[in-house]
C-alpha positions as CSV (number, residue, x, y, z in Angstrom):
1,M,0.0,0.0,0.0
2,R,1.3,3.4,-0.9
3,T,1.7,6.1,1.7
4,A,-0.1,9.5,1.5
5,A,3.2,11.1,0.5
6,Q,3.6,8.6,-2.4
7,R,0.0,9.2,-3.5
8,I,0.4,12.9,-3.4
9,A,3.7,12.7,-5.4
10,H,2.0,10.5,-8.0
11,Y,-0.9,12.9,-8.3
12,N,1.4,15.9,-8.6
13,A,3.4,14.1,-11.3
14,R,0.2,13.2,-13.2
15,M,-1.0,16.7,-13.0
16,Q,2.0,18.2,-14.8
17,S,0.9,20.7,-17.5
18,T,2.6,18.8,-20.3
19,L,0.4,15.8,-19.5
20,I,-2.9,17.6,-19.1
21,D,-2.7,20.3,-21.8
22,P,-3.1,17.9,-24.8
23,V,-6.2,16.3,-23.2
24,L,-7.7,19.7,-22.3
25,T,-7.0,21.0,-25.7
26,A,-8.8,18.0,-27.3
27,V,-11.8,18.3,-25.0
28,N,-12.1,22.0,-25.4
29,A,-12.0,21.7,-29.2
30,A,-14.7,19.1,-29.1
31,A,-16.8,21.1,-26.7
32,A,-16.5,24.2,-28.8
33,A,-17.6,22.3,-31.9
34,N,-20.6,20.7,-30.1
35,F,-21.7,24.1,-28.8
36,T,-21.3,25.7,-32.3
37,A,-23.5,23.0,-33.8
38,Y,-26.1,23.4,-31.1
39,A,-26.2,27.2,-31.3
40,I,-26.6,27.2,-35.1
41,D,-29.5,24.8,-34.8
42,F,-31.3,26.2,-31.7
43,V,-31.0,30.0,-32.0
44,P,-33.3,30.3,-35.1
45,K,-35.9,28.1,-33.3
46,Q,-35.6,30.3,-30.2
47,S,-36.1,33.4,-32.3
48,A,-39.1,31.9,-34.0
49,A,-40.7,31.0,-30.7
50,R,-40.0,34.5,-29.4
51,L,-41.8,35.9,-32.4
52,V,-44.8,33.7,-31.6
53,M,-44.7,34.9,-28.0
54,D,-44.5,38.6,-29.2
55,S,-47.4,38.2,-31.6
56,D,-49.5,36.6,-28.9
57,G,-48.6,39.4,-26.4
58,I,-46.9,37.1,-23.9
59,L,-45.1,39.4,-21.4
60,G,-43.7,39.3,-18.0
61,P,-42.4,36.4,-15.9
62,I,-44.7,33.8,-17.6
63,R,-42.6,34.2,-20.7
64,F,-39.9,32.1,-19.0
65,L,-42.3,29.2,-19.0
66,Y,-42.7,29.5,-22.7
67,E,-38.9,29.6,-23.1
68,A,-38.6,26.4,-21.0
69,Y,-41.3,24.8,-23.2
70,N,-39.4,25.8,-26.3
71,G,-36.2,24.3,-24.9
72,E,-38.0,21.0,-23.9
73,L,-39.5,20.8,-27.4
74,Y,-36.1,21.2,-28.9
75,G,-34.8,18.4,-26.7
76,L,-37.7,16.2,-27.8
77,T,-36.8,16.8,-31.5
78,K,-33.3,15.4,-30.8
79,R,-34.7,12.2,-29.2
80,F,-37.9,11.4,-31.0
81,S,-39.5,11.6,-34.4
82,G,-42.8,10.9,-36.1
83,T,-45.8,9.9,-33.9
84,A,-43.6,9.4,-30.8
85,L,-42.5,13.1,-31.2
86,D,-46.2,14.2,-31.5
87,A,-47.1,12.1,-28.4
88,M,-44.3,13.6,-26.3
89,G,-45.2,17.1,-27.7
90,Q,-48.7,16.5,-26.4
91,V,-47.3,15.6,-23.0
92,M,-45.2,18.8,-22.9
93,H,-48.2,20.9,-24.0
94,D,-50.4,19.5,-21.2
95,K,-47.6,20.1,-18.7
96,Y,-47.1,23.7,-19.6
97,E,-50.9,24.3,-20.0
98,A,-51.2,23.1,-16.4
99,F,-48.5,25.7,-15.4
100,G,-50.8,28.4,-16.8
101,C,-49.6,28.9,-20.3
102,A,-52.1,29.6,-23.1
103,S,-52.9,26.5,-25.1
104,A,-53.1,28.4,-28.4
105,T,-49.5,29.8,-28.0
106,L,-48.2,26.4,-27.0
107,I,-49.7,24.8,-30.0
108,S,-48.4,27.6,-32.3
109,I,-44.8,27.2,-31.0
110,A,-45.0,23.4,-31.4
111,S,-46.5,23.4,-34.9
112,N,-44.9,26.5,-36.4
113,V,-41.4,26.1,-35.0
114,Y,-41.0,22.3,-34.7
115,G,-43.7,20.8,-36.9
116,I,-45.1,18.9,-33.9
117,T,-48.9,18.2,-34.0
118,V,-50.6,18.8,-30.6
119,T,-54.2,19.5,-29.8
């Protein structure tokens, strides 16, 4: 069994900049590429949802609920498609309607921005 001093020395040796920098550089490059792809895909959808909210006169703190709804719908489109997406979209619609959001606005965001059919 190694002593505390040996473990500390091993840790310190492993944490040398020359050993970590290549790993961090690779991870940072991948993270930047992933965020870029996400931003290019999500920002236009967020802008479209905000236009729907603006046209429906959604103001004040409740607007954050619509933003959250928009984000959840975006996540659904990355995990589901077809009838499964529509079914999950309906679940999200019902959830946010229960929070006090207007059904017509929720339906408009789902159909106009994501092409999800909800009733």
